[in-house]
N, C-alpha and C positions, 0 to 999 in steps of 0.2 A: 588240078583239086582233086582232094581223094571227097567221097559226098557218104562215105560211110556213117550210118548210125553211130550218134557215140557217147556212148557209158559217161552217165555222171553221179560218179561216186560225194555223197552227203555223209563227212563226220562229222556226227552232232556233237558229242562231248570234249572228246578227250581227256585228255589226262591230268591236263597242268590248267586252264581256265577256273575260275569259280563263281559264282554268282552276284560276290560285292566284284570282278571285273564286266561284265554284262549279265545284267538281269533276266536275258533270252535263254540263257544256255540251260539247254535240260539238263538231271541231273538224275532224279527218280526214275524209274522205274515208266509210272505213269506220262511224267511228263518226256520223259526218250520214247512212247508209242507215239503219243499226242505229234512232237512235234516232228516224228519222221512219219506219219502219215501227210502232212502236209510238205514236206519237203519234197514224197512220192508225187505230191499232188501237181507241184510245182515241175517235176520233172527228172528227178531221183530216182533211179532201178536199182542202184546200190549203197547199202548203208553198213557205215564200219559202224562199230559200236566195241565201247571203251563204258566202264558199271562208274559207280562209287557208292562209297560207302555214305552211313545218314548223313556224318560228318565231311563229303564230300572230296576226301582223298581213292585215292583210285582204290577200287578192289576188284580180289578175280575169283567173288560170289558166286560159283555154276545156276544158285538158286535166282541171283540178279539177272544172268545173266540171258537163262531161262524166260524170268515175264517176258522179258526186252524181244526175244523171242516170238513167244508165243502173240500177246501184242503185233506185232510187223506181221507175221502170216496172217492174221483176223485180215489185220482190216489193211493191205499191201499185199495178196494173196499171188504175186507174179515177182517182186519186192524180191535182190539175191541179196540175203546176209551175210554181214562178214564179221566174224568178232576178231577182236585184238585179242594179240599173244604179246602186245609191248610190252616192257618192263619198268619204265617210269611210275617209282610209287609203288613197285606190288615185287614179291618174292619170284626168285625164279624159278621154283619150282613150282610153285600154283600157277604159270603163268596158263598153264597149257587144263590148269585142269577140271576147263567147262569140253572142254572138245567134244567129252562124248556124249552131250547136247545134237551135233550133227548138226552143223549147221553148211550152209551153203558154203560157202569162205570162211579164211584165217587168216589170218597177216602173219609170213614170215619174215622176220631179217635174219641173214644171212652172212652177221659177219657183227664183227663191234668196231664202236665209231663212237669218240668225243661228243657229248652231249653241252648242253651251254654250263650244265651244271652239276661234276661227276661224268662215267661212260659206262656207254649201255649197253654194255656185257655180251653178246653172244655165241661163249664158244663154241668151237667147232659140234664137239660131243651132245651139249644142247641143242643147237638147233637139227643135227641128224637126224634125235630125236624125239621132237619136233613136229617134221618132216614125218616121221615113222607113223605116229598116234593121227595124224593125216590123213594119211591113207589106210590107215585101220577105220577112221570113219567118214570113209571118202567124203574128203574134206579136203577141198582146189582153193590151196596158198597165194595168197598174193605173196610175192617176194616183192621186199623195201630194199630197197636199195639206196639207202645211206655216204656210199663212197664207193668210188670202184671197185673195190676188190668183192665188193659181194656181187657182184653181177656175174663175175667167173666162177667166185665159192656155188651161184645158184649153176648153174649150168652143168658142175660137179657133183651139186646132188642129181643131176637129171641122166650124168653116165653114171652114176652108184645106179638107178631107180628107185630113189629116198622123192620125185620132183620129175609128176607121168606128163609127157607132152602130151596136149601144146600151155604148155606155162605162161603164164600171167603175172609182169613185171611192176612196181612201180616205181619212179624216179624221183625220192624226198629233194629238195632243192630249195636251202636261205634256213638250217637250222643253222646256227652259230654252232663253228669248231668243224660243222662237215659237208656236205655238196654242196658250192657257194652257186647263185642261181646266174645262169653265163646262158644266152643261146648256145654256143659252140661247143657246150659241153653237156649242152642234152644233145647236140646233131652228132658231137660223139658217142656216146653213151647211145644214140638209137640204131649205130650204125656197128657200132660193134654185138650191142643186142640179135642188128638179127643178120652176124655172123658167126657168132658163137650158140645163139640156138633161133633158129631163122624163124619157126613158127608161132614163138610168143606174139602176145597183143603186148602193149605196157600203158600202163597213164602215168603224166606226173602231175605233182601237186608242189606248190608255191606255198610257204609259211609267212605268214605274218604278210608286212607289204607285197610280199613277192608274187600273193596269191595269182589274180589277175592279172601281171605279166604272165606266169607258167602256164596258165590258161590258156590264157591268147597262145604262147608257142602252140602248144599240141594240139589245138586243133586246127593250128597252120600243117605241122606236120604229121599230120594223120591218126594220134593220140587216142587217148581217151582221157577224159579229164574231172578233178577233186575238188570240191567247194565244201564247208564248214565249218563250225566255231570252233571245233580245236586244231584249224589253223588260224583263224583270223577272227578274229572278233569281230572288228570294223568291216561299217559297209564301204567307206571311203576319212577321207581326212577328217574332215567333220562332226562323223560321227559313228557311235556302234552300229552292228546290226542290230537289224531286230529281233532275228528269228534268223532258224536252219533256209527256212525256205526264202525267205528275200535273196538270201546269197544262190541260194540255185536258182532264182528266176533268174535272175540277172546270167547265169550262167548261161541257161538254157535262151537265155534270145542270144545273145553273146554267137554260142551255135548255127544257131537260126539264120541271124545276117553271116555270118562267116560261110550257108552253105551245105553246112550241117545241120541232118536230122538227129534230132533227141533220138535218144533208141527206146522203145516200153522194157516193159520187164522180160516178155519171150525174146524182142532180140537180142536182149545184154547177156543171155541167158546163153543164145546161138549162141554168139559173138565171144564167151567163152567157155566153150563146151561144157554148161551146165546142164542139166536134170531141169526137164520143161517146169518142176512143179515140188513140190520143200517134199 
């Protein structure tokens, strides 16, 4: 059994849910800072951040990212801050516009895939441009794997010197039209990861009703885990989650019950090869 501390990522907001879907969803910078602090106290050591416009649509406004970053640094001093460069509802040319704020990490999808409505477009020149910006600002990418080819695309970025070792990847399972939720697929991905990027660390994320089962697999297989209202707004079949902290607290208990200590911010930084302070 792998007893290495597990990093819990909390994806607090995302691009899709709205307050009408889940009243506990944080959408303003103040709400996001407060929610992140509660999730941090519940066991999260990494926060994945999307920001929203006043009408709750997705935003790329660097000032909004900066407000959340400043608040998290103040209240959760060793927490890893990860900005999203995701494309739903955002103009492609603006998706990296906030990287000059130098978060610890940023998401980097290394290919295009079908989403429930439309195509999540990440052409090669765009991906390499984002990777170059992250290198420039000393930001560690989290490579988002929505489909198999993205894993090998990431390995090619390492060969080109655009992705510094050791890389960190996240396997995203359960987005309709993208990678299905099957343990055999996750096991295959882990095997391939060890072959093409031997020193990489990994997280697995399950979307919607698949969140808990993917959490369980990742804990058992030695990876790290993600939860939060971006991926799943329900606590169970009977009710909505009250907030992100409730989901994090449940996952922290799951980890401890399976013999995996929950990583502190300092431990998470060491595991991912990050600087120890912001």
